[in-house]
N, CA and C atoms as an extended XYZ file, in Angstrom:
219
Properties=species:S:1:pos:R:3:atomname:S:1:resname:S:1:resid:I:1 pbc="F F F"
N      -138.844       18.273      -70.013 N   MET     1
C      -137.695       17.981      -69.291 CA  MET     1
C      -136.385       17.972      -70.273 C   MET     1
N      -135.506       18.776      -70.165 N   SER     2
C      -134.110       18.651      -71.210 CA  SER     2
C      -133.033       17.658      -70.449 C   SER     2
N      -132.583       17.248      -71.227 N   ASN     3
C      -131.254       16.157      -70.871 CA  ASN     3
C      -129.975       16.758      -71.610 C   ASN     3
N      -128.896       16.185      -70.812 N   GLY     4
C      -127.555       16.128      -71.277 CA  GLY     4
C      -126.805       14.811      -71.455 C   GLY     4
N      -125.655       15.575      -72.093 N   VAL     5
C      -124.940       14.338      -72.475 CA  VAL     5
C      -123.576       14.279      -71.837 C   VAL     5
N      -122.681       13.278      -71.488 N   ILE     6
C      -121.485       13.302      -71.078 CA  ILE     6
C      -120.742       12.590      -72.201 C   ILE     6
N      -119.401       13.406      -72.488 N   LEU     7
C      -118.732       12.416      -73.510 CA  LEU     7
C      -117.434       12.159      -72.605 C   LEU     7
N      -116.821       11.010      -73.540 N   PHE     8
C      -115.882       10.562      -72.730 CA  PHE     8
C      -114.798       10.502      -73.865 C   PHE     8
N      -113.604        9.877      -73.373 N   HIS     9
C      -111.966        9.946      -74.163 CA  HIS     9
C      -112.279        8.579      -74.628 C   HIS     9
N      -112.919        7.390      -74.019 N   THR    10
C      -112.286        6.146      -74.255 CA  THR    10
C      -114.014        5.185      -73.812 C   THR    10
N      -114.204        4.027      -74.346 N   THR    11
C      -115.774        3.448      -74.032 CA  THR    11
C      -115.764        2.970      -72.305 C   THR    11
N      -113.980        2.681      -72.000 N   ALA    12
C      -114.635        2.309      -70.753 CA  ALA    12
C      -114.319        3.225      -69.565 C   ALA    12
N      -114.228        4.683      -69.919 N   MET    13
C      -115.015        5.687      -68.813 CA  MET    13
C      -116.035        6.034      -69.162 C   MET    13
N      -116.695        6.079      -70.813 N   ALA    14
C      -118.226        6.078      -70.533 CA  ALA    14
C      -118.944        4.904      -69.712 C   ALA    14
N      -118.415        3.459      -69.718 N   MET    15
C      -119.047        2.589      -68.659 CA  MET    15
C      -118.499        2.191      -67.161 C   MET    15
N      -117.531        2.832      -66.859 N   LYS    16
C      -117.257        3.239      -65.513 CA  LYS    16
C      -118.405        4.533      -65.033 C   LYS    16
N      -119.022        5.335      -65.660 N   ALA    17
C      -119.598        6.285      -65.657 CA  ALA    17
C      -120.600        5.757      -65.289 C   ALA    17
N      -121.206        4.999      -66.185 N   GLU    18
C      -122.221        4.781      -66.452 CA  GLU    18
C      -122.779        3.979      -65.007 C   GLU    18
N      -121.990        2.989      -64.239 N   LYS    19
C      -121.972        1.967      -63.207 CA  LYS    19
C      -121.978        3.050      -61.826 C   LYS    19
N      -121.205        4.105      -62.054 N   ALA    20
C      -121.191        4.722      -60.696 CA  ALA    20
C      -122.789        5.549      -60.776 C   ALA    20
N      -123.093        5.825      -61.754 N   LEU    21
C      -124.151        6.929      -61.504 CA  LEU    21
C      -125.481        6.029      -61.456 C   LEU    21
N      -125.253        4.606      -61.595 N   THR    22
C      -126.821        4.209      -61.405 CA  THR    22
C      -126.428        3.512      -60.366 C   THR    22
N      -125.046        3.023      -59.750 N   ARG    23
C      -125.148        2.512      -58.505 CA  ARG    23
C      -125.573        3.683      -57.389 C   ARG    23
N      -125.391        5.170      -57.759 N   GLU    24
C      -125.563        5.887      -56.495 CA  GLU    24
C      -127.439        6.606      -56.674 C   GLU    24
N      -128.376        5.706      -58.019 N   GLY    25
C      -129.315        5.946      -57.977 CA  GLY    25
C      -129.462        7.243      -59.085 C   GLY    25
N      -128.736        7.300      -60.028 N   PHE    26
C      -129.621        8.302      -61.045 CA  PHE    26
C      -129.699        7.501      -62.032 C   PHE    26
N      -130.916        7.956      -62.829 N   GLN    27
C      -131.487        7.330      -64.389 CA  GLN    27
C      -130.750        7.998      -65.478 C   GLN    27
N      -129.742        7.457      -66.097 N   VAL    28
C      -128.536        7.293      -67.025 CA  VAL    28
C      -128.733        6.576      -68.072 C   VAL    28
N      -128.401        6.633      -69.055 N   THR    29
C      -128.477        5.898      -70.039 CA  THR    29
C      -127.343        5.930      -71.136 C   THR    29
N      -126.505        4.945      -71.755 N   LEU    30
C      -125.828        4.917      -72.490 CA  LEU    30
C      -126.388        5.349      -73.744 C   LEU    30
N      -125.518        6.268      -74.696 N   VAL    31
C      -126.256        6.172      -75.940 CA  VAL    31
C      -125.091        6.790      -76.854 C   VAL    31
N      -125.798        6.594      -78.225 N   PRO    32
C      -124.283        6.888      -79.192 CA  PRO    32
C      -124.254        8.307      -79.001 C   PRO    32
N      -122.849        8.726      -79.261 N   THR    33
C      -122.419       10.472      -79.115 CA  THR    33
C      -123.223       10.841      -80.575 C   THR    33
N      -124.305       12.447      -79.883 N   PRO    34
C      -124.862       12.627      -81.041 CA  PRO    34
C      -123.844       13.849      -82.052 C   PRO    34
N      -124.563       13.704      -83.108 N   ARG    35
C      -123.289       13.997      -83.996 CA  ARG    35
C      -122.538       15.290      -84.106 C   ARG    35
N      -123.426       16.551      -83.436 N   GLU    36
C      -123.179       17.305      -83.105 CA  GLU    36
C      -122.167       18.004      -82.399 C   GLU    36
N      -121.489       16.918      -81.517 N   PHE    37
C      -120.428       16.653      -80.691 CA  PHE    37
C      -119.518       15.851      -81.389 C   PHE    37
N      -118.278       16.227      -81.095 N   SER    38
C      -117.252       15.514      -81.339 CA  SER    38
C      -116.803       15.107      -80.538 C   SER    38
N      -116.126       13.840      -80.255 N   SER    39
C      -115.641       13.117      -79.220 CA  SER    39
C      -114.604       11.910      -79.694 C   SER    39
N      -114.200       11.439      -78.972 N   ASP    40
C      -112.761       10.397      -79.229 CA  ASP    40
C      -114.049        9.266      -79.174 C   ASP    40
N      -114.782        9.070      -78.571 N   CYS    41
C      -115.677        7.556      -77.892 CA  CYS    41
C      -117.083        7.806      -78.259 C   CYS    41
N      -117.641        6.565      -79.203 N   GLY    42
C      -118.672        6.733      -79.783 CA  GLY    42
C      -120.034        6.963      -79.042 C   GLY    42
N      -119.575        6.912      -77.342 N   ILE    43
C      -120.835        6.276      -76.268 CA  ILE    43
C      -120.577        6.978      -75.379 C   ILE    43
N      -121.749        8.087      -75.003 N   ALA    44
C      -121.984        8.992      -74.116 CA  ALA    44
C      -123.148        8.510      -73.301 C   ALA    44
N      -122.996        9.432      -72.035 N   VAL    45
C      -124.176        8.941      -71.153 CA  VAL    45
C      -125.464        9.919      -70.970 C   VAL    45
N      -126.298        9.821      -71.487 N   ARG    46
C      -127.481       11.127      -71.221 CA  ARG    46
C      -128.210       10.963      -69.885 C   ARG    46
N      -128.370       12.356      -69.315 N   PHE    47
C      -129.195       12.121      -67.992 CA  PHE    47
C      -130.173       13.113      -68.080 C   PHE    47
N      -130.634       13.230      -66.866 N   PRO    48
C      -131.661       14.698      -66.831 CA  PRO    48
C      -130.845       15.770      -66.339 C   PRO    48
N      -131.018       16.878      -67.046 N   TRP    49
C      -129.857       18.166      -67.344 CA  TRP    49
C      -130.006       18.955      -65.380 C   TRP    49
N      -131.153       18.495      -65.332 N   SER    50
C      -131.621       19.105      -63.895 CA  SER    50
C      -130.709       18.365      -62.908 C   SER    50
N      -130.017       17.171      -63.130 N   LEU    51
C      -129.434       16.546      -62.072 CA  LEU    51
C      -127.317       16.708      -62.499 C   LEU    51
N      -127.101       17.787      -63.399 N   VAL    52
C      -125.772       18.011      -63.419 CA  VAL    52
C      -125.058       18.485      -62.678 C   VAL    52
N      -125.205       19.303      -61.662 N   GLU    53
C      -124.779       19.273      -60.739 CA  GLU    53
C      -123.989       18.618      -59.574 C   GLU    53
N      -124.993       17.861      -59.401 N   ALA    54
C      -125.071       16.549      -58.313 CA  ALA    54
C      -123.908       15.260      -59.181 C   ALA    54
N      -124.152       15.145      -60.627 N   ILE    55
C      -123.252       14.442      -61.351 CA  ILE    55
C      -121.933       14.705      -61.373 C   ILE    55
N      -121.351       16.118      -61.418 N   ARG    56
C      -120.208       16.434      -61.537 CA  ARG    56
C      -119.202       15.674      -60.356 C   ARG    56
N      -119.898       16.146      -59.165 N   PRO    57
C      -118.623       15.501      -58.033 CA  PRO    57
C      -118.432       14.023      -58.134 C   PRO    57
N      -119.800       13.610      -58.276 N   LEU    58
C      -119.710       12.444      -58.390 CA  LEU    58
C      -118.897       11.152      -59.018 C   LEU    58
N      -118.821       11.970      -60.533 N   LEU    59
C      -117.753       11.135      -61.207 CA  LEU    59
C      -116.514       11.840      -61.194 C   LEU    59
N      -115.909       12.830      -60.443 N   GLN    60
C      -115.025       13.456      -60.226 CA  GLN    60
C      -114.226       12.208      -59.269 C   GLN    60
N      -115.245       11.878      -58.014 N   ASN    61
C      -115.093       11.339      -56.680 CA  ASN    61
C      -114.869        9.910      -57.311 C   ASN    61
N      -115.245        9.415      -58.561 N   ALA    62
C      -115.243        7.984      -59.043 CA  ALA    62
C      -113.967        7.867      -59.897 C   ALA    62
N      -113.343        9.030      -59.995 N   ALA    63
C      -112.424        9.038      -60.961 CA  ALA    63
C      -112.380        8.611      -62.602 C   ALA    63
N      -113.587        8.968      -62.985 N   VAL    64
C      -113.981        8.987      -64.075 CA  VAL    64
C      -113.731       10.310      -64.938 C   VAL    64
N      -112.875        9.714      -66.157 N   GLU    65
C      -112.298       10.853      -66.870 CA  GLU    65
C      -113.498       12.017      -68.065 C   GLU    65
N      -113.806       12.761      -67.544 N   VAL    66
C      -114.664       13.650      -68.233 CA  VAL    66
C      -114.113       14.434      -69.513 C   VAL    66
N      -114.956       13.824      -71.034 N   GLN    67
C      -114.136       14.627      -72.062 CA  GLN    67
C      -115.015       16.156      -72.188 C   GLN    67
N      -116.042       16.168      -71.921 N   ALA    68
C      -117.058       17.147      -71.770 CA  ALA    68
C      -118.696       16.902      -71.745 C   ALA    68
N      -119.885       17.883      -71.060 N   VAL    69
C      -121.050       17.645      -70.663 CA  VAL    69
C      -121.486       18.893      -71.650 C   VAL    69
N      -122.873       18.552      -72.305 N   HIS    70
C      -123.212       19.454      -73.019 CA  HIS    70
C      -125.097       19.111      -72.502 C   HIS    70
N      -125.185       20.442      -72.767 N   LYS    71
C      -127.114       20.097      -72.647 CA  LYS    71
C      -127.653       19.740      -73.872 C   LYS    71
N      -128.819       19.010      -74.121 N   LEU    72
C      -129.156       18.620      -75.513 CA  LEU    72
C      -130.230       19.540      -75.390 C   LEU    72
N      -130.508       20.174      -76.668 N   GLY    73
C      -132.102       20.756      -77.086 CA  GLY    73
C      -131.899       22.239      -76.581 C   GLY    73
C-alpha cells in the first residue's frame, strides 16, 4: 500500500488537518516534510494514498489551507 503526504504553509495548518482527519476516523501521522518536496512548513501529514479523494473535500470543508498533496514512492 502506498502513502501520500500533504504539505502546508504553516505548522498550525498541519496540526489543524491532523485533528480534522483523526476526528473523522482517518489514520494519519504528522511527519517531517520529505526532503524531495519543498514546503514552507517542516511538518506534513502522511496518509494512505487510497484515501486521497475522501481527504481532499474534508480538508476543504474544515478550512485547512493545503500547499500540495504528493504520492510517496
